[in-house]
One Martini backbone bead per residue (centre of mass of N, CA, C, O) as a GRO file, in nm:
protein
  211
    1MET     BB    1   0.058   0.063  -0.019
    2LYS     BB    2   0.299   0.252   0.002
    3HIS     BB    3   0.385   0.226  -0.297
    4ILE     BB    4   0.123   0.334  -0.420
    5THR     BB    5   0.129   0.612  -0.284
    6THR     BB    6   0.401   0.698  -0.402
    7TYR     BB    7   0.323   0.673  -0.700
    8LEU     BB    8   0.084   0.873  -0.696
    9PHE     BB    9   0.249   1.115  -0.603
   10ILE     BB   10   0.444   1.121  -0.843
   11LEU     BB   11   0.231   1.141  -1.066
   12LEU     BB   12   0.098   1.407  -0.967
   13THR     BB   13   0.358   1.576  -0.975
   14VAL     BB   14   0.419   1.542  -1.275
   15ASN     BB   15   0.149   1.651  -1.381
   16ALA     BB   16   0.170   1.930  -1.247
   17PHE     BB   17   0.433   2.013  -1.385
   18ALA     BB   18   0.333   1.986  -1.677
   19GLN     BB   19   0.099   2.190  -1.655
   20ASN     BB   20   0.275   2.432  -1.569
   21LYS     BB   21   0.451   2.430  -1.823
   22ALA     BB   22   0.221   2.469  -2.023
   23LYS     BB   23   0.111   2.734  -1.907
   24THR     BB   24   0.371   2.899  -1.934
   25LEU     BB   25   0.401   2.868  -2.241
   26LEU     BB   26   0.127   2.993  -2.320
   27ASN     BB   27   0.176   3.266  -2.182
   28ASN     BB   28   0.425   3.341  -2.354
   29VAL     BB   29   0.283   3.338  -2.626
   30SER     BB   30   0.064   3.548  -2.562
   31LYS     BB   31   0.257   3.779  -2.486
   32LYS     BB   32   0.406   3.792  -2.755
   33VAL     BB   33   0.166   3.843  -2.947
   34LYS     BB   34   0.058   4.109  -2.788
   35SER     BB   35   0.329   4.282  -2.858
   36TYR     BB   36   0.216   4.305  -3.138
   37GLU     BB   37   0.075   4.505  -3.380
   38SER     BB   38   0.161   4.298  -3.614
   39ILE     BB   39   0.079   4.008  -3.836
   40SER     BB   40   0.250   3.792  -4.077
   41ILE     BB   41   0.129   3.493  -4.251
   42GLY     BB   42   0.258   3.195  -4.380
   43PHE     BB   43   0.080   2.896  -4.503
   44LYS     BB   44  -0.018   2.556  -4.437
   45TYR     BB   45  -0.306   2.355  -4.546
   46THR     BB   46  -0.445   2.048  -4.405
   47LEU     BB   47  -0.681   1.791  -4.517
   48GLU     BB   48  -0.796   1.484  -4.347
   49ASN     BB   49  -0.977   1.165  -4.453
   50THR     BB   50  -0.942   0.834  -4.480
   51SER     BB   51  -1.240   0.722  -4.486
   52GLU     BB   52  -1.302   0.946  -4.735
   53ASN     BB   53  -1.057   1.001  -4.919
   54ILE     BB   54  -0.917   1.277  -4.799
   55LYS     BB   55  -0.689   1.530  -4.956
   56GLN     BB   56  -0.588   1.862  -4.868
   57GLU     BB   57  -0.377   2.128  -5.013
   58THR     BB   58  -0.271   2.457  -4.899
   59ARG     BB   59  -0.210   2.806  -4.943
   60GLY     BB   60  -0.144   3.104  -4.736
   61ASP     BB   61  -0.249   3.430  -4.598
   62VAL     BB   62  -0.206   3.654  -4.306
   63THR     BB   63  -0.331   3.958  -4.154
   64LEU     BB   64  -0.277   4.108  -3.827
   65LYS     BB   65  -0.484   4.352  -3.621
   66GLY     BB   66  -0.600   4.255  -3.375
   67ASP     BB   67  -0.922   4.184  -3.496
   68LYS     BB   68  -0.803   4.222  -3.762
   69TYR     BB   69  -0.825   4.088  -4.111
   70LYS     BB   70  -0.637   3.920  -4.389
   71LEU     BB   71  -0.745   3.650  -4.600
   72ASN     BB   72  -0.571   3.410  -4.816
   73ILE     BB   73  -0.768   3.143  -4.977
   74LEU     BB   74  -0.858   2.967  -5.247
   75GLY     BB   75  -0.911   3.259  -5.399
   76VAL     BB   76  -0.998   3.390  -5.122
   77THR     BB   77  -1.119   3.680  -4.946
   78ARG     BB   78  -1.089   3.774  -4.598
   79LEU     BB   79  -1.251   4.062  -4.445
   80TYR     BB   80  -1.182   4.220  -4.123
   81ASP     BB   81  -1.280   4.533  -3.941
   82GLY     BB   82  -1.425   4.436  -3.643
   83LYS     BB   83  -1.743   4.390  -3.759
   84THR     BB   84  -1.702   4.301  -4.065
   85LEU     BB   85  -1.747   4.038  -4.307
   86TYR     BB   86  -1.558   3.977  -4.611
   87THR     BB   87  -1.631   3.765  -4.891
   88ILE     BB   88  -1.410   3.723  -5.171
   89SER     BB   89  -1.510   3.601  -5.509
   90PRO     BB   90  -1.387   3.610  -5.823
   91GLU     BB   91  -1.505   3.353  -5.956
   92ASP     BB   92  -1.817   3.443  -5.864
   93GLU     BB   93  -1.862   3.742  -5.825
   94GLU     BB   94  -1.863   3.763  -5.488
   95VAL     BB   95  -2.010   3.920  -5.189
   96THR     BB   96  -1.997   3.843  -4.846
   97ILE     BB   97  -2.198   3.974  -4.576
   98SER     BB   98  -2.096   3.975  -4.227
   99SER     BB   99  -2.059   3.844  -3.916
  100GLU     BB  100  -1.833   3.668  -3.725
  101LYS     BB  101  -2.062   3.529  -3.546
  102ASP     BB  102  -2.149   3.338  -3.795
  103GLU     BB  103  -1.960   3.152  -3.723
  104GLU     BB  104  -1.873   2.870  -3.623
  105GLU     BB  105  -1.891   2.717  -3.342
  106GLY     BB  106  -1.557   2.714  -3.227
  107ALA     BB  107  -1.402   2.843  -3.434
  108ILE     BB  108  -1.083   2.910  -3.584
  109THR     BB  109  -1.022   3.214  -3.637
  110PRO     BB  110  -0.795   3.443  -3.732
  111SER     BB  111  -0.838   3.627  -3.466
  112LYS     BB  112  -0.779   3.338  -3.287
  113MET     BB  113  -0.525   3.162  -3.377
  114LEU     BB  114  -0.324   3.295  -3.129
  115SER     BB  115  -0.572   3.260  -2.871
  116PHE     BB  116  -0.790   3.023  -2.838
  117TYR     BB  117  -0.658   2.866  -2.576
  118GLU     BB  118  -0.752   3.057  -2.331
  119ASP     BB  119  -1.037   2.913  -2.385
  120GLY     BB  120  -1.197   2.590  -2.335
  121TYR     BB  121  -0.928   2.435  -2.220
  122MET     BB  122  -0.738   2.164  -2.171
  123TYR     BB  123  -0.394   2.093  -2.058
  124ASP     BB  124  -0.096   1.922  -2.194
  125LEU     BB  125   0.196   1.781  -2.207
  126ASP     BB  126   0.383   1.677  -2.474
  127ILE     BB  127   0.575   1.633  -2.715
  128GLU     BB  128   0.911   1.649  -2.844
  129GLN     BB  129   1.054   1.808  -3.138
  130ASN     BB  130   1.283   1.786  -3.413
  131ILE     BB  131   1.254   2.055  -3.658
  132LYS     BB  132   1.490   2.163  -3.844
  133GLY     BB  133   1.644   2.245  -3.557
  134ARG     BB  134   1.373   2.267  -3.400
  135LYS     BB  135   1.217   2.307  -3.090
  136ILE     BB  136   0.909   2.127  -3.045
  137GLN     BB  137   0.639   2.193  -2.832
  138TYR     BB  138   0.370   2.005  -2.724
  139ILE     BB  139   0.016   2.077  -2.677
  140LYS     BB  140  -0.268   1.943  -2.529
  141LEU     BB  141  -0.603   2.012  -2.637
  142THR     BB  142  -0.913   1.995  -2.451
  143PRO     BB  143  -1.230   2.024  -2.456
  144ILE     BB  144  -1.468   2.102  -2.221
  145ASP     BB  145  -1.676   2.053  -2.431
  146SER     BB  146  -1.836   1.752  -2.502
  147ASN     BB  147  -1.985   1.871  -2.780
  148SER     BB  148  -1.751   1.896  -2.935
  149GLU     BB  149  -1.599   1.835  -3.257
  150ILE     BB  150  -1.343   1.828  -3.090
  151LYS     BB  151  -1.107   1.621  -2.961
  152TYR     BB  152  -0.818   1.758  -3.041
  153ILE     BB  153  -0.513   1.960  -2.983
  154LEU     BB  154  -0.199   2.033  -3.136
  155LEU     BB  155   0.050   2.256  -3.008
  156GLY     BB  156   0.321   2.402  -3.171
  157ILE     BB  157   0.622   2.521  -3.004
  158ASP     BB  158   0.876   2.736  -3.011
  159ALA     BB  159   1.107   2.742  -2.761
  160GLN     BB  160   1.261   3.006  -2.849
  161THR     BB  161   1.034   3.216  -2.975
  162LYS     BB  162   0.726   3.159  -2.890
  163HIS     BB  163   0.601   3.034  -3.145
  164ILE     BB  164   0.382   2.915  -3.366
  165TYR     BB  165   0.418   2.637  -3.580
  166ASN     BB  166   0.163   2.441  -3.514
  167LEU     BB  167  -0.164   2.281  -3.599
  168ILE     BB  168  -0.349   1.995  -3.469
  169GLN     BB  169  -0.670   1.874  -3.572
  170LEU     BB  170  -0.912   1.653  -3.419
  171GLY     BB  171  -1.193   1.506  -3.510
  172LYS     BB  172  -1.467   1.299  -3.438
  173ASN     BB  173  -1.481   1.227  -3.765
  174GLY     BB  174  -1.151   1.207  -3.848
  175THR     BB  175  -1.059   1.489  -3.900
  176LYS     BB  176  -0.752   1.638  -4.023
  177THR     BB  177  -0.592   1.943  -3.929
  178THR     BB  178  -0.321   2.147  -4.070
  179PHE     BB  179  -0.117   2.417  -3.938
  180THR     BB  180   0.161   2.580  -4.105
  181VAL     BB  181   0.431   2.783  -4.048
  182ASN     BB  182   0.643   2.959  -4.286
  183SER     BB  183   0.580   3.264  -4.198
  184PHE     BB  184   0.696   3.538  -3.962
  185LYS     BB  185   0.574   3.869  -3.929
  186THR     BB  186   0.645   4.190  -3.771
  187ASN     BB  187   0.565   4.520  -3.774
  188GLU     BB  188   0.467   4.602  -4.046
  189PRO     BB  189   0.390   4.806  -4.285
  190LEU     BB  190   0.057   4.933  -4.325
  191SER     BB  191  -0.214   4.994  -4.475
  192GLU     BB  192  -0.491   5.185  -4.389
  193THR     BB  193  -0.680   4.995  -4.607
  194LEU     BB  194  -0.647   4.683  -4.563
  195PHE     BB  195  -0.938   4.653  -4.378
  196THR     BB  196  -1.095   4.788  -4.621
  197PHE     BB  197  -1.391   4.807  -4.790
  198ASP     BB  198  -1.421   4.851  -5.153
  199ALA     BB  199  -1.700   4.881  -5.342
  200ASN     BB  200  -1.581   4.998  -5.616
  201LYS     BB  201  -1.431   4.714  -5.692
  202TYR     BB  202  -1.749   4.560  -5.687
  203LYS     BB  203  -1.986   4.646  -5.892
  204ASP     BB  204  -2.013   4.350  -6.054
  205TYR     BB  205  -2.095   4.220  -5.800
  206TYR     BB  206  -2.246   4.007  -5.590
  207ILE     BB  207  -2.439   4.101  -5.306
  208ASN     BB  208  -2.431   3.918  -4.991
  209LYS     BB  209  -2.653   3.967  -4.727
  210LEU     BB  210  -2.696   3.811  -4.408
  211ASP     BB  211  -2.804   4.058  -4.203
   0.00000   0.00000   0.00000
């Protein structure tokens, strides 16, 4: 019995240490991200579901400043000025106008992509990997909401820069999405109109207002 008690004590101590280390690392990442006035990211996005024989891979870029963002992916531009979301599709010659709150519940939107983990998740320290000479520490995030469509998320953090390297999300339906940062630039000069929708540029487009 004494040995069992000692083992449980050691196990609980190790778990507590790991959780504290995970919390400290996440806090450092959050503090670092919030210290930047703006962030520009080039990324690779992969979606896989082996049971459905689906694998899609694409690249994109996003510029963030506070809650505002401009995202380019799959030939579509998503522009959020802090209040209104504009989804611009040149292929369809259509602009969809809505509020970001219309996004799927619990979705990791661009304005939350570097801070989503601050609420609604339990976290544990996971594996550490050496990727191209960089030490990447993974933290496993599990949704507190048992009804969430997300099974868990692995957040890879560069131990040296305290920047997010990648994000691996596993859905309960077996879908795996991976977001990998290829370039990360901060505090670059931005146009004052970067996050402003100019209706004059889209006079020939169909305007679809959802609100």
